[in-house]
C-alpha angles and dihedrals in degrees: 000000000000118000136185096348115166119162142117131232119218128205115281127051120329125182123207102205137175144109124304112287094024093122098256098135092041090056092048092053091056091062096070099023101257078133131015124217119253087220137006130032136278112205129198117192089346097308131102105256088229088067091064125084099258096228092047089050092051091050090054096038105040124191128207109197125223095251122044114252105187128173123239108267139052129334089247091057090051096047093048095044099097094042091051090053088053091049092247136121118247124219093223097177093054093045091052093049091049089051091052099257129121114246089241086077088075094087097043121108107255092219092062097057125105117254090256092052091047090053090053091050088054088052091048090051090055092045092050087071090057094231124194091215127034120201116199122189110205091323095190102031096110096041135098118241095266094050091043092055090048093052091048090053089050092052092049089049091051090056089057098043104039136049089235134137117216130202114185136177125222139153090206111095095194091057091048090054092047096051111024135082089202137009129218109199120207129191123176092346096307136098112263137183087240127201117344091249094062109110116239 
């Protein structure tokens, strides 16, 4: 449960960090209305998120969940899924490249990819909607060290190439310090000063 949280998030890369059970993923889901708060208000660009059309909000504020959840079919079908729902065409090749995958992945069966590759396809699917904000829930939690390092490089590259704000969740302080401009530390659903090594 989240309690007495009042803070703002600036453009750039923000990490929501803290131990397991701190409420990090719950908070992330409030940002694009996968959940709504029982009390209080979540604002995006000055407006209550509940004032936005929910599908339009989720196109602009895309979320990549912790565990890949791909559809049966090809990578191309998965990457273009959200855009098709919105009645738009997806630039699948560009989305794959931005996510760190070669465009030849488009024809591959999604179910035969490694976990790391699946996570990148999920990232590509979110990027295909050209969001202004990207929410990432523990983006490397299920990956081995090599895949984790590759995803981190991709996220750093996205910061350089796109006008995109990123909010990501992690329980790993070192990763937060590698990737984020600022860190919001949660403990037991409340804001905390966090470990002494967290930059202010």
